[in-house]
C-alpha positions in Angstrom: 11.7 -23.9 -18.0 8.1 -23.0 -18.0 8.8 -19.7 -16.6 10.2 -18.5 -19.7 7.3 -19.5 -21.8 9.2 -21.6 -24.5 10.5 -25.0 -25.0 14.0 -26.1 -24.0 15.3 -26.3 -27.6 14.4 -22.8 -28.3 16.1 -21.7 -25.0 19.2 -23.5 -26.0 19.3 -21.7 -29.4 18.9 -18.3 -28.2 21.9 -16.0 -27.5 23.4 -16.3 -24.1 22.9 -12.5 -23.3 19.1 -12.9 -24.1 18.8 -15.8 -22.0 20.4 -14.1 -18.9 18.2 -11.1 -19.5 15.2 -13.2 -19.4 16.4 -14.9 -16.4 16.8 -11.7 -14.6 13.3 -10.5 -15.7 11.7 -13.7 -14.3 13.7 -13.4 -11.1 12.3 -9.6 -10.8 8.8 -10.9 -11.5 8.9 -13.6 -8.9 10.4 -11.1 -6.3 7.6 -8.8 -6.9 5.1 -11.6 -6.5 6.9 -12.7 -3.2 7.0 -9.1 -2.0 3.1 -8.8 -2.6 2.6 -11.9 -0.6 4.8 -10.6 2.2 2.8 -7.4 2.3 -0.5 -9.3 2.4 0.6 -11.4 5.2 1.7 -8.3 7.2 -1.5 -6.4 6.5 -3.5 -9.4 7.7 -2.0 -8.8 11.1 -2.4 -5.0 11.1 -5.2 -2.9 12.6 -8.4 -2.2 10.7 -7.6 1.2 9.2 -4.5 0.1 8.0 -6.1 -2.9 6.1 -8.6 -0.7 4.7 -6.1 1.7 3.3 -4.1 -1.4 1.8 -7.2 -2.7 0.1 -8.1 0.4 -1.4 -4.4 0.9 -2.7 -4.9 -2.5 -4.3 -8.2 -1.7 -5.8 -6.4 1.5 -7.3 -3.7 -0.7 -8.9 -6.3 -3.0 -10.5 -7.7 0.0 -12.2 -10.6 -0.3 -14.5 -11.1 -3.7 -15.8 -14.1 -3.2 -18.0 -15.3 -0.1 -19.8 -19.0 0.6 -20.4 -19.6 2.3 -23.7 -22.3 4.7 -24.5 -25.3 3.0 -26.1 -24.9 3.3 -30.0 -28.5 3.9 -30.7 -31.6 5.4 -28.7 -34.8 3.7 -27.9 -36.2 6.2 -30.6 -33.8 4.9 -33.1 -34.7 1.3 -32.3 -38.4 2.0 -32.6 -38.0 3.7 -36.0 -36.2 0.8 -37.4 -39.2 -1.5 -36.5 -41.7 0.7 -38.3 -42.3 -0.7 -41.9 -41.0 1.2 -44.6 -43.3 2.8 -47.2 -43.0 2.4 -50.8 
């Protein structure tokens, strides 16, 4: 039941078609995970260049995890804020 992300009572209360569509989705996700493991084990036995290409393909699939934003203020702005106000 944990693969559905809900408790058994809620599963029993949901419409049958929704339950089976969720079950198929879970099965597709598991198949994808197993296929990825199969690929990884197959590549582990492959030659060096094929391994490197596969590794780079995986890195591309990961994409950019973090994004560095441009600083919101320059060092001149920070120093200007430290100068006491006249008045």
